[in-house]
N, C-alpha and C positions, 0 to 999 in steps of 0.2 A: 237822700241827698245830704251833703255836708257842706252847706253854703258857707258858713262861718269858717270852718276848717279850710275850705278851698281858698277863701280870700287870704287867710293868713299864710297859706302855703305859697301863694303867688307873691305876697310881700316878702317872704323869706328868701326868694330868689335874689332880690336886690339887697337884702339886708343880712343875709345868712352868714356872711363871713366875719361879722363883728358882734357876735352874741355869745358871751360867756355867762350863763345863767346861774343864779344861786337862789332858787325860790324857797329855800327853807333855812331858818336860823334856829340854832339850838341854844338852850339854856339849861345847865345841869346843876342839881342841888343834892346835898346830903342831909338827912334828917337830923343828924347830930354831928357837929364838926369835931368834938372832943369826946368820943365815946370811951368807956372803960373797956379793958380787955374782956372779951367774952360777950360784949353787947352785940345785938343785931341791929344794924341801921339800914335805912332804905335809901338807895340811890334813885333819883328821879331824873329822867332824861325827857325834856320837853322841847318840842319843835313848833315854831310858828311858821305856817305854810302860806305862801302868797295866794291871793285870790285866783280861782280857776285852776289851781294845781292841787294834787293830792299825793300822799306818801303811802307806799305799801307798808303793811303791818308785818308782824313777825310770826303770826300764828296760822299760816296756811301752808299747804303742801309745797315745799321748795322745788319739787319736780314739775309743778304746774307750768311754769314759764316765767312770770314776773319775778323780779328779785325780791325775796323776803328781806326784811330788815333783820340784821344779825349783829350781835354784840360780842366782840372777842376780847376777853379780859386777859391781860398779861399775868402769868403766874408769879405770885409774890408771897413770901412766907408771912406777911403781916396781915393777911385776910384770907377768907375762903367764901365761896359763893354758897348761898342758901336757896336752893330751888332754882328755877329758871327765870328768865326775863319775862315780864308780864305786860302786855299791851293793855291800856286802859280804854275800854269801850270803843274798839274800832268798828267801822261799818263793814257790812258784807255786801258782796255783789257777785253775780255769775257772769262770766265772759264766755260767749259762744266760740270765740276764736281759740281760747286756751282750753275750752271745754271743761271748766271747773270753777269752783267758788274761791274767791280770794277776799282778803280783808284790807282795809285802807283807812286813812284819816284825811279829813279836809279841815282847813283853817288851823287846827291845833292837833298835835299828837303828843302822847305821853306814854313812856315805858318806865317800869320800875324793876329794880333788882335788889333783893335783900342780901346783905353782906354780914358775916360774923367777923368782928375785929379780933385778931390774934396778937396784935402788938400796938401799943399806943402810938407809935410813930408810923402809922399806916401809909402805904403808898398804893393807890388803886389807879390803874391806867389801862388803856386799851383803845380799840377802835370800834366805831359802828359803821356798818355798810348798809346802804339803803337806796331806794329809788323814789324820786318825786316825779309826778306825772301831771299832764294837762290834757283836758278834753277839748282844747281849742284848735291847736295847730299841729298836732301829731308829733311833738318832740319827745325824745326818750333820753334820760340821763341818769346813770348810776352815780352815787356819791360814796366817799369814804372819808371819815373824819376821826380825829383823835380826841379822847377825853382823859381827864386826870383829876383825881381827888387826892389831896395830900394835907397832912396836919400842918397847921400854921401856928407857930409859937405866940404870935400876937393875938390870936383869937381867944376869946373867953369862952368858957363852957356854955353851951346852949346857943352860941351864935350860928346862924345858918350860912353855910358856905355855898356860894354860887359860882359856877364855872361856866360862863357864856362861851359859846363856840359858834363860829360862822362856818357855813358849808363851803367846801371846795371839792369839786368833782364833777360828776356827770349824771344825767337824769333820764328816765324813760317815761314815755307817754303812751297811753292806750287810746283806742278809738271809742267814739260815742256809742253806748249800748242801744240809744234810741235808734230805731230804723229810719227816722227822718228828723230834720231840724225843726226848731220852733216855727220858722216861717212856713215850711212845708206842712207842719201840723195844722197851722191855721188855714192853709189852703184846703186840706182834707176836711177840716171842720166846716169851712164855707161850702164845700161840695155836699157835705152831709145836710146842711141847711137847705140847699137847693133840692136835694132828694126828698127831704121831708115835705116840701110843697106838693110833691106828686103822690102823696099817700091819700087814701080815701077819707081820713079824718080831717085833712087840712084843705085839700083842693076845693071841695064844695063851699068852703067858708069864704073864699075870695069874693064871689059875687054877693054873698050875704053882707060882707064887710063894706063893699062899695055901696050897696043899697043903704046901709046904716048911715054912712057919711053924706051921701047925696041927699038923704032925707033930713038930716040934722042941721046941716049948714045951709043957710039961705042964700049965700053969695059965694063967689069963687074964692075970695080971700079967706073966708071962714073955713071953706073946705080944705084949702091948702094948709092952713094952720093946724086944723084938726088931724089931717092925714099925716103930717110930719110928726106931730106929737104922738100919734098912735104908733108909728114906726119906731120912734125913739123909746117909747114905753116898752115895746116888745124887747128891744135890745137891752134896756135897763133891767128888766125882770130876769132875763137869762144871765146877764153879767152878775147880778146879785147872787144867783144860784152858784156861779163859779167862785165869787168872792167869799161866800159863806163856807164853801168846801175847801178853798185854797189853803188855809192853815193846815189841813190834814193831808195835803197833796205835795207839800214842799220838800226840799232836799233832805231834811232830817229823816223823813220816813220813806223817801223814794226807793232806796235800795232794799229796805225790808219788804216793801210792797213788790219790788221787781223780782225778788228771788225767793221770798218765803213761800213754803208750800201751801199754807192756809189761805193767804190772800189770792194766790194764783188759782187755787181751786174754787174760791168764791167768785173770782172774775170769770172763770170758765163756766161756772153754773149760771151766772148772770147772763152771759152771752148766749148760752144754750136756751135759757128761758125766753130771752128776747127773740131768738130765732123761731122757737115754737109758737110764740105769740104772733109773729108775722105770718107764720104758716096757717094761722087760724085755729089752733088748738084751744086757745083761750085769749082773753083780752085783758091787757093791763090798764086799769082805770084808777083814777083818784076818787076818794069819797064824794058822793053826790052832793053832800052838804057844802063842801068847798066850792064846787062848781056853781051851785044855786046861789050861794051867798055872793060870789063874785059877779054873777049875772045880774043880781038885783042891784048891786052897787053900780054896775055899768049902765043901768037905766037912768041914773042921775045925770043931770046936765053938766056942762063945763068940762074942763080938762080932767077933773077927778073922775068923772064918768067915763071919759075916753081911756084913762089909765086902767080902770077896772074892766073895760071892754077888752083891752089888750090882755089883761090877766085871765079873763074868761077864755080868750082864744088859746092861751098857753095851756090852761087846765083842760079844756075840751079836747085839744089835739094831743094830749099827753099819751093816749093809747098808741099813737103812731110815732110821735116824736120822742117819747120816753126812752125806747131802746136806743135811738140815735144819740140822744143827750147822754144817756148812761154810758154808751160806748166811748164817747169823747172824754167823759170824766174818768173812766177807767184807764184810757190811754194816757191821760195827763197825770195819772198817779205817779208815774216814774219820772216826772219832769220837774221844772222849777216851780216856785210858788205862784208865778204869774200865769203858768200854763193853763190851769182851769179857767181863769178869767178871760184870757185871750182866746181860748178855744170856744167859750160860750159867746164871746163877742163876735167871732167870725161866723159861728153857726147862726146866731140870731140876726146878724146883718143880712145874710142870704135869705133868712126866713122872713124878715121884715120888709126888705126892699120891694118885692112884688106887691104886697098888700098896700104899701104906701103909694107906689106908682099907679096901681089900678084905682086907688081912691082919688088920686090927682087927675087921672085921665080915664074916666069910666067908659069912654067909647072903646077902649082897648078890649073890653070884655067880649066884644063880638068876635074877636080873633081866637078866643080860648076854645079848646076842644070841649065837648060835652063830657060830663061825668059818666063813668061806666065801668065795665069790668077791667079796663086797662089800669085803673087805679089800684085794684087789688093785686094785679100782676106786678106792679112796682113794689108793693109791700112784700110779696112773696120773694121777689128777686133780692130785696134787702135781707130777707130772712136767710137765704142761702149764704150771703156774704157774712152775716153775723155768725152762722154756724161754722164756716171755715175759719174765721178769726178766733172763735172760741178755743180751738185746739192750739193756738199760739200760746195761750196762758198755761194750758195743761202741759205743753211741751217744755216751758221754762222750768216749772216745778220738777218735771221728769228729769231734765238735765242736771239741775242743781243737786238733786238728791239721788241721782243714779238709779232710778226705779227701772229704767229700760222698758217702760210701757210703750212709749212713742219713739221707737227707733226711726231713723230717717225714712226707710222704705214703708213703714206702717203709716207714718205721717203723710207721706206722699200718696199712698193708696187711698187714704181717707179723703184727701183733697181731690184726687182724680175722680172718686165716686161722687163727691158733692158737686163738683163743677160739671160732671157729665149729666147728673140729674137736672142741674140748672139748664144745661143746653137742651135736654129733652123737654123740660117745662116750657122753655121759650118757643119750642116747635109744637106746642100744644099736645104733646104725647103724654103729659102728666097733668091731672086736674086736681086742684085743692079747693077747700071750702071758700066760697065767695067768687070763684071763677065762673064765667059764662060758658055756654056749650059751643061756642064758635070754634070751628075746625080750621078755618082759613087763617094762615099765618101772614101777619102784616110785614111790610118791608123792614120797619125798625126792629121787630122781633127777630126776623131772619138775620139781620146784620149782627145783632147781639148774640144770636146763637152761633154764628160763624166765629165771632171773637172768642166766645166761651170755649168752643171745641178746639180752636187754635191754641188757647191757653192749656187745655187738657193735653193736647199733643206735645206741647213744650214740656209738660211735667213728666210724661212717660219715660223719656231717657233717664230721668233722675232715678227711676227705679233700678237702673243698672249701673249707677255710679256717676252719671253726668253731674257736674258741679252746680248748675242752675244758679249762676252768680247773681242774676237779677233778683232772686228771692233769698239772698244770703241772710237777711235780717229776720226772716220768718221761718226758715227751715232748721231742723236739727243739724248738727255738724256731720260731715261726711264720715267721721270716725265711728259713728253709730250705725253705719250701713253694714249689713251682714253679708251681702253678696254683691260687692262692687266688681263688676265685670270689665270696667274701663280703667285705663291707666290714668292716674291723677296728673302726672306730668305729660303735658300735651306735646312737648317738643324736646326730644332727647338729642343731645349734641355729640355723643360719643362716649368713649370709655372714661371712667372716673380717674384715670391716671394723669389727666390734664394734658399738657402740651407735648406733642410728639417731637417737636423740633429739638435737636440735640443741644442747641445753645440755651435752652430753657430747662432749669432744674425741676425735678419732681418736687411738688410743693410740700413744705413742712406742715405739720399738724393736720394733714388730710385724714388721718385716722380718727381724729376727734371732732373736726370741723368739716362742714359740707356746704356745697352750693345747691340751691334749689333747681328743679326742672332740668336736671342733667347738665347744667352749665359747668364749664371747666374754669377753674380760677385758683388763685393763691390766697394765703392767709398771713403772709409775711410781706411787709412793704418792700424791703430790700430785694427779696427774691423776685417779686412782681416787677419792680422797676428794671432789674437786670434783663428780664424776659422782654419787657416792652422795648428796651433799647435794641435788643438782639433782633426782634421781629419788626422794628420800625413802626410800632403801633402806639397810640395814646394809652394812658393808664386810667382805668375806671376804678375809683376807690369807693367802696360801700362801707361807710361807718355804721355799724349795726350792733346788735346785742342779742343775747339769748332771751332776755326778758323784755325785748322791745316789741310790743304788740303791733304798732303801726309798721314796723319793718316787715313783719310776717304778712300784714295785710297788703303792703306794696308788692311783695313777692307773689301773693296769691291772685291779686286783682289786676295788677299792672304788668309785672314781669311774665306772667303766664301767657300773655299775648304773643303770638308767634312772631309778629314783626319786631317787638321789643327784644325777644330772645335771639332772633337772627342778628340784629344789630349788636347786641352785647357779645355774642359769640364771634362774629366775623370782624368787627371793627375795633375791638379793644382787648387789652390784657386786663383781666379782672383781679381785684384783690378785695377780700372781705376782711375788715379790721373790726373784730369783736371787742368792744370797750368794756365788757363785763365778764370776760372769760377769766377763770380763776387758776388756770394752769401756771404753775410757778416755773420760771426759767432758771437755767443754771446761774450760779452766783456771779460768774464772769460776765453775764449779760445784764446785770442790774446796773442802774445808773440813778443819779440824783437829778430830779427835775429842776429846771430853771424857773418853772412856774410857781411851784409851791414848796420847793426844797425837800421834798419827800423822796425816799428811795422807791423806785418803781421795779417791782420784783416779778410781776405776772404779765402774761400776754395782754390781758385787758387793761391793766394800769398803764402799760407803755403805749398801747393804741390810743387810749383816752388822752394821755398826755400829749401825744403827737397831734391829735385833733385840735387840742386847745392851743398849743404853742405855735403850730403851723397855720391854722385856719381860724383861730380865735372863735371857736364854736364848740359847744359841748352837748349838742342835742342830736338825737338819732330819730329817724333815719336821716342821713346826710350824704349826698352823692357829689363826688369831686372828680373832675377829669383833668389830668395833667399831661403835658407833652413829655417828650423824652428827656427834656432838660428840667423837668419838675416845675414848669411854669403852668399857671392856671390857663386853661384853654377857654373856659366859659364860667360864668358865675355858678357856684354850686347850687344844687337843688335839694329841697327838703321834701316832706310828705305831700304828695299830690296824687290823687287816685284817677286823674284824667289821663288815659292811655295816650291820647294824641299829644298832650303836653310833654309827656316823658319821651315820646318818639321825637318830637321837635327838639328837645334838649339834646338827645344823642346825635341827631342829624346836624344840628347847628355846630356842635363840637367837631364833628367829622369834617364839615365844610371849612372850618377855620384853620385846619392843619394843612 
């Protein structure tokens, strides 16, 4: 779920026509403003990046997809380049949509280039081309700015020359790597806390705890105070665990942990050990001295004794809660600095609430089921889930380093086997250590077995190429599939020659640009407008980019829907305007922009300029629907993965014509 991104996408519907964003500001310096002939000086290009935005670096494969930052120096006899441009400490991350590793900067970026001075009156100029991205609302904008270093007679030797530059252009944004948002992460942690209550280490302690409080407090008021403090103490202990670890889980280390082979192999091993522990192969326990010391302190009276009673519960239950707590902390390693704290808060709240309530209302104990073999079954089920999730981390390392150990079909085969074994376990066909000998299957186990085998059935078509979109955040990309027997494009609309109507021209640039899913459309605005007028249809404009991650995600997750494709094909003339395409046009097609006064020479530059000057927007994806007189039919739409919202957008536009 992308709750925050979804809300921003909705807001952009109302506000999307008046946003020209400049999230990066540049300041350029030269190490020596008056160098001697033959000296080597360093040019430094520094960018300050707005909060929640990031800028792609220059040192990853330009064929991957996102736009790498490039510096183009104008040839001049007064200087020569020494080596290549050098990015200073960029971060790394792996993107499953692009299926590769890229580098980027947050908050601040710096690039350096060494120059040998050949003439004291040097003139160094050029342009840098880059992308700045945000993980909040799915926008994508490429930029191009000029830079200039020139000798100034007023400057004294040794003075540092600063050349500030503001960004003017267009930006690109990628989607969040996390499979779920911070809020949904807390929901998962809360559910993990509830699951911990049903383990054999924790469940029997509920009546023991109630007995402790009913015996200690002589009146109802005292029992209420003690019970509430006990629950708050449990939460405090777990939150402290998250707070201690949070400095090591923050954004500075997030991407190293997310893509590095060593941490992912460590996480894989941890989850594997947790699973084996839940299966009963061994037990993870803390040193007995810690438990005994906490227990002795818990025997003391007052609130201090109650706090240490809570600490004793945490320590004693560690053999069952440890794997769950560890899993939450591992998952939070790729998130924000607050994520471990909030994860522990959600987990401990679910863990503490039942203890507090049963202490307040001891009569509820009569409704609890008796301890028995079912508690061990809960632990084993959690073990199967831990085992399945372990392979997610191994898969991340496998994709980032191209080991090709866990191709998509291998990964799916492992999951199919794991969840099949889980289903057979729920039907009592498999017995593990600690299980009873009962052969009868209870109704809850039968229902869970049905759900499990349904999930296995859902996975099986993936072995033959089905996209399995619901699991996109957990499975390797379809490009790693060795025997895809299904067509990726689910809805083919005809020949790629586009419109057969004689009044519509064959589209320009169709040899280098393409529409997804077999859709037929144009790549030149004037051509598309002429066809729309000839056919009497509205014009659907897709402002997109080769390096726009969220554009690809919209195409894969929204446009692939047959109802969306049918509407796009039947009701509109389509034009895709790539704002980052580098194809240079004939000189007679160049023009000077009224927005920034620059000459627009390429397809991308002209499309981007058109988006800014006409719609006051420079973010992608951006969808505009015009009538045959070039008037807006409906407010433009931005990134939104809700298929029904996109269908409503198309239908509302059709109804207004």
